[in-house]
N, C-alpha and C positions, 0 to 999 in steps of 0.2 A: 680488466675492470675489477675494482676493489670493492669488497663487501664489508659491512659492519654488522656485528651481532647486537641485537637488542633483546631485552628480556621478553618473554612470551606476552603477547597482547592481541587485541582484536584489530587486525590490520587489513581486513577485507573491506576495501573501499573502491568506488563509491557505493552507497546503499540506497535502496528506495526509502523515501520518507513518506509515511502515511498518517492519516488521521483515523484512529480507530474509535468508532462510536460504540457505546455500551449502555446497558440499562433497558428494562422492559416496561417501565412506567415513566411518564413525563417528569415526575418529581425526582427521579434518579438518573435521568439521561446525562451522559457525560462524554467527553472527548479526551483522548490521550494521544499524544504524538509518539510514534514508534518508528525507529529506524532498523531495529532488529526484527525483520520480518522477511518472509520469502516462501517460495514454493518448495514442497518436499515430496510431492507425488502427483502424477498426472491421472492415474486411474486406480482408485477413485481420486478425484481432485482434492488435494490437501495443502493447507498452508500452516504457517505458525506465526506467532508473535511471542516475544520474550518480554516479560514485565517484572519490574521489581515488586516484591510483596508489600512494600510500604506505600506504593502508589494508590491513590483513591480508587482508580478503575480496577485494580487487581481483585478486590473482594467482590465487586459488582460482576465481573466476568466469571469469576470462580463460582459464584452463587447461581447466576443465570445460565451459565454454560453456553453463551453465545456472544457474538460481537460482529461488527462489520469493519472490514478493511476498506477505507475510502482513499483512492489515489489522489495525490495532490498536484497542483499546478502552480504556475507562476502567480496567478491571481490569488491563490490560496496560501502563498508563502508566508505572509505575515501571520495569518491565523494558525498555520502549522507551527510556527515558532512559538507564538504566544501560548498555544494550548500545551506546549511542552514545558513551559517554565512557570505556569500558573496552576494551582490545584483546584480541582472540582469541589474540594471541601469548602473553598472560600468564594468561588466564582461560578456563575452560570456561563460556561464557555460558549454555548450556543448563542446566547443573547449578547455577550460581550463582543463576539466576533461577527455577529450578523449572519450566522449560518442557520439553515433551515432543516429541522428534523423532518424527514418524510418517511412514510411507511415502507418497510422492506416487503419483499414478496413472500418469503417463506418463514422468516423468524420475526420475533417481536421487537428486536432492537431496531431503531431507526437508521436509515441511511442519511448521508449529507446530500441534500438536494443539489448543491453546487459542485459536487465532485463528478468528474467525468466517468469514473467506474467505481462501483460499490460492490464488494465481495462479501456475501453473507456467509458466516461461518458458525459451525457448531463444534464445541470443544469435545474432543474424544479422550484426551489424556493431558494431565498436567505433570510436567517433569521438573522437579527442583534441581537446579544446576549450580547454585551458589548465590551470586548477587541477584540473579534473575531466575524466574521460573518460565519454562517454555510451555505455551498452550498449543498443543498439536490439535489441529481442527480440520474437519471436513468442510469443503466448500459446497453449500447447498443451493446457491443461486448467485448469479452475477447480473447486476443492473448496469446498463450503459446509457449514457446521454446520447440521444438521437442526433444531436447537432454534429457529433463527430463520426457518424456512420456514413460510409460511401453509399449513395442512393442506388447505385447499380450493383455493387458486389456485397453490400452489407458489412464490409470489413470496417473495423474500428481504426481510426487514425489517431494514435496516441500523440504523434508529432504535432497535430493541430491543437491538441489540448495543452501544449506547453508544459509537460511534466517536469518536476524537479527531483533532485536527488541530494543526498547528504554525504559530505566527506570531511572528516577531521574538524568538526565544529562549524562548517560552512554549508550553505545551500547553493546548489548550482542548477542552471537550466541544462537540459541535454543538448549536445552539439549536433553538428551535421552528421548524417549517416555516412559510414565508410564502406559498408558492404551489407549483404543480407545473409541469412543462414545458408551455408553451403556454397557461397560464392567462390571460396578458395579452390573448389574442385569442379566447379561448373564448366561444362564444355562450351566453348565459344561457338556462337552461331555462325555458320558459313554463309557467305553472301552468294546468292544465286547468280549464276552466269547468265548474261543476256544472250539470247539467240540472235544471230545476225541474219 
């Protein structure tokens, strides 16, 4: 197999694509589409988002010290894209996309009512990195849409929510599962022999 060298770049794909809500008063509520986000610690639970300082949401998040990561779905795909190419300086993104700001449980920033999962975050540190600054944040609460919860186990079915991801300028639905965590080393169940 032959390999070709490219200049250094951000080639970790696909990425989650989320709608981040920010602002603590209705007159400043805004949405920003983010693909550079992820988990950085499980205990305490921590996430990050990376934002360009020239984006309208940057100063809001920096000043308030909080934001909500709202997971996106196929139904939210158009709003996700639109909120990434339009500025909150010129548009009320909530109104334009027909999205509903709803109260979060712990912080003042609203969640997106239509999102299947909303992750409430408090900023712990802002790390300047170059084109983007990373907001390292503690997860203070998670809100899940009950329609995606299994009534017997309480487990969340992300598959039913039809999540989307982002790769090289395109949005994709997630495909069929090919395995679960640990399946590569899982012992096969033996069939019980029937007694005669």
